[in-house]
C-alpha positions, -999 to +999 in steps of 0.1 A: +063+100-041+068+131-020+069+165-037+103+182-039+103+219-036+132+241-048+146+259-017+135+295-014+171+307-016+171+295-052+140+315-062+138+352-068+111+368-048+079+372-068+065+408-068+029+396-067+012+364-056+009+338-082-025+333-098-040+311-124-030+319-159-053+314-189-048+285-212-029+290-245-007+315-228+014+320-260-013+333-283-013+355-314-027+387-328-031+393-366-033+426-383-068+426-396-060+435-432-035+407-435-056+380-418-070+364-449-035+360-463-023+342-432-054+321-428-068+314-463-105+305-461-125+279-443-129+260-476-093+266-487-071+271-457-035+282-459-019+248-452+014+263-442-002+286-416-025+258-405+004+235-397+024+262-379-007+271-358-014+234-350+022+229-338+017+257-312-017+243-302-004+208-298+025+219-275+002+240-253-026+215-252-053+240-263-062+260-294-045+293-300-065+324-290-063+345-322-070+382-320-079+398-354-075+436-353-047+462-349-042+495-367-059+483-398-090+473-378-096+510-373-091+517-410-112+490-425-144+502-441-169+476-455-175+476-492-203+453-503-192+455-539-157+442-532-149+409-548-117+403-527-114+399-490-095+432-486-083+460-507-062+492-503-082+511-529-118+516-519-137+535-546-171+525-532-163+531-496-157+563-476-133+585-497-112+588-467-108+551-461-073+537-461-084+501-465-116+482-470-129+447-465-155+427-484-180+400-475-154+372-483-132+385-455-153+367-430-148+333-448-113+333-432-127+326-398-125+289-392-095+284-416-071+279-387-071+245-369-101+233-351-101+246-315-088+280-325-107+307-307-111+341-323-117+377-315-128+403-340-121+441-337-146+466-350-137+500-364-139+528-339-114+551-356-140+560-383-166+575-360-187+587-388-214+576-412-192+551-431-180+537-397-215+532-385-225+516-418-195+493-415-205+483-380-241+476-389-233+456-420-204+436-406-219+425-373-241+399-389-212+387-411-189+384-381-212+368-356-224+342-380-188+334-390-176+332-354-204+311-340-189+283-319-154+297-320-157+332-305-135+343-276-144+380-273-152+412-292-130+443-294-140+478-304-112+501-314-074+497-313-050+520-294-074+549-291-047+570-273-031+573-308-062+588-323-052+621-307-040+645-333-047+621-361-082+606-361-093+630-334-084+666-322-054+671-300-079+678-272-094+643-274-099+631-238-105+599-219-141+607-213-147+614-250-132+580-258-154+564-232-185+580-246-176+568-281-168+533-269-201+530-249-221+544-278-205+520-303-209+489-281-246+498-275-252+499-312-231+467-317-252+448-292-284+459-308-272+446-342-259+414-325-293+407-309-310+410-343-285+389-362-272+364-337-295+364-307-278+332-294-246+352-289-262+383-274-267+370-239-230+365-231-212+394-247-175+397-237-152+425-246-115+432-243-107+469-237-094+495-238-066+482-260-042+510-252-008+512-269+012+509-237+011+514-200+024+549-206-003+558-231-018+593-230-052+579-220-054+560-187-078+533-177-087+550-144-097+581-164-116+562-191-137+541-168-134+558-134-163+538-119-172+502-122-208+494-131-230+484-159-208+502-185-178+479-179-193+447-166-190+431-200-152+439-202-138+405-192-102+412-202-083+444-198-060+446-228-029+469-230-002+465-257+036+463-255+066+468-277+102+468-264+110+499-285+106+513-320+121+498-352+138+531-361+146+545-327+184+553-323+203+531-299+181+500-302+203+469-303+199+432-302+218+427-269+205+456-249+169+459-262+159+422-268+185+399-254+184+414-220+165+400-190+166+434-173+149+451-203+122+425-204+116+428-166+113+465-169+089+463-198+067+437-182+068+453-147+053+484-163+022+463-170+022+447-135+022+481-119-004+494-144-027+465-137-030+478-101-045+511-114-073+495-134-108+503-122-122+474-142-129+441-124-114+420-152-082+400-159-052+416-175-037+406-208-012+419-233-035+418-263-009+429-289+028+429-286+061+421-304+097+431-304+097+466-320+068+487-331+065+497-367+066+461-379+100+453-364+135+459-379+154+436-402+185+423-384+168+427-350+132+414-351+138+386-376+169+369-362+176+342-337+181+367-309+145+377-313+135+340-308+153+341-275+135+373-266+101+358-275+108+329-251+122+352-224+093+376-227+067+348-225+082+331-195+088+363-174+053+375-182+038+342-170+059+344-138+042+376-127+008+358-123-008+391-132-006+389-170-029+361-179-021+357-216+000+374-243-007+378-280+023+381-304+013+404-332+016+393-369+016+414-400+023+403-436+058+412-447+069+426-413+103+415-399+088+405-366+063+381-382+067+345-371+063+333-407+058+343-443+023+330-454+024+337-491+048+339-520+081+323-510+070+306-478+093+308-448+093+301-411+111+330-394+134+327-364+109+342-339+085+313-344+110+289-327+110+310-296+072+305-294+077+268-298+101+267-268+078+290-247+048+268-256+066+237-245+075+252-211+041+268-206+020+238-218-014+236-201-006+271-187-039+272-167-026+243-145+009+256-137+027+282-116+058+298-130+086+312-109+119+327-117+150+307-106+181+325-093+211+311-112+237+331-093+252+343-126+248+375-146+214+388-137+209+404-171+221+376-193+213+344-174+176+338-169+160+308-153+124+297-147+106+268-131+071+255-139+052+239-110+022+216-109+007+214-074+040+226-059+060+200-078+088+213-101+081+198-134+099+220-160+130+241-160+140+267-186+173+285-188+184+312-213+220+323-219+214+357-234+250+366-241+251+376-278+273+354-300+274+359-337+283+330-360+319+333-372+330+358-345+354+335-327+350+307-302+314+303-289+314+304-251+290+286-228+278+286-192+273+257-168+243+259-146+232+239-116+195+238-105+181+220-074+156+194-083+144+161-068+174+138-060+182+113-088+154+126-110+157+124-148+151+153-171+146+154-209+164+184-224+152+204-255+174+231-269+165+263-288+195+269-309+211+284-340+245+292-353+244+326-338+222+354-326+220+373-359+212+342-380+178+342-397+178+306-408+191+273-395+171+276-363+160+244-345+140+235-314+148+201-299+166+191-331+137+198-354+130+225-380+096+237-391+104+253-424+087+256-457+103+225-471+082+204-447+052+228-450+056+238-414+057+203-400+084+190-377+115+177-396+144+161-378+177+178-384+207+155-386+234+161-360+211+182-337+205+170-301+170+159-293+154+148-260+188+141-244+182+128-208+201+145-180+200+130-145+203+148-112+228+135-085+218+122-051+218+157-037+194+170-063+219+189-083+209+190-120+239+203-140+240+212-177+256+237-201+240+262-224+259+280-252+260+317-255+228+328-274+210+295-267+182+283-244+172+250-229+139+235-217+141+206-192+111+183-187+109+160-158+106+124-170 
């Protein structure tokens, strides 16, 4: 059958040429100190987390790439006497340590589903005797635990924020580069001694800056390519839409806004052009609002729509090869609550929808689709395989709150192959500010089913929509709702 291409008039111009994305495009990052709570251990995995991770992997067709690090990664000091995985009181560690980890911490690697690939971040913030001791003693533990499931290594997190805190206000890019190079040289010597089979193919993500606008810049940190950076295989920069306590942050204008997402992501696209490192670009840590997110913004259904929108637009650039949603125990932006009263939070469902659309992401090309509606609140995407339009996603980002009157909707028409059939899957809830009752394709993934799919009565699932003879595929999407259409 001949391939049917969407006319160019229906597609927004792409700022940069499309390029192959990494697999498992929608991946995760876990705050190091909370990782054992999310994961459990290899011998006793957290079943709830295991199921939720497996759902995402099944939809994408590959294991989730799981980055373990963050702010606590630069605070963690190793304490050999510790009987728990982590602790906030570290009497036998550096007196200045905020947090510490023990030997059992590394038993959590391998607790997530088979096929999960991990990265581990080492402490660069403690550039002192306890930091060096932590590096030397944890490299053997980490490399042995990660054998067969290692994606890459990371040294330090958001070094630009060391300035005036962990380092003097005069801390410079060249000083950071010297510290990074010195630490990685020590790391590799310890790795050769402990796990020689891993030492021949060392891969780093770096420099893990807090944002494209960070005080330290890649071009200043590594001004010349060469031996110093040849092992950096992924350039990682972080992203948050804004701060949890910043005045003026709203659900509609900060998260449920195509314009805000485009502006945020295009900062990365432009920043990637300035990199002096011959490596692919990823967003190695990101979420809605920094500071753990904000209740009523980061943990509601509107944030699920944002998670889907952010993922799809990032993929459409062709520049950002993978993104990692950051997770922290007890934070509003967390996708789920892994201990105590278990719960699947609204943002998780946005990741399900994004994972469906971006399945086998290393085989697809994503383009934005012009819907001829409100450019800020109507967002459309197409996923192509060898030039053939195979998936369509449309988000109606107009905020509707349950109980606030009649819920409006928008009708959209997208050009597809004439008479083709499409299976529709909706991301929906009662309203944008709802924290519960969220479904994707008529299923919930809540604690009552231990994170497994559970059919919800009365919710639409896999409804088939057919295009007319002219290739017009017409459908409606409620305000504060999204739809994924899969070619049958």
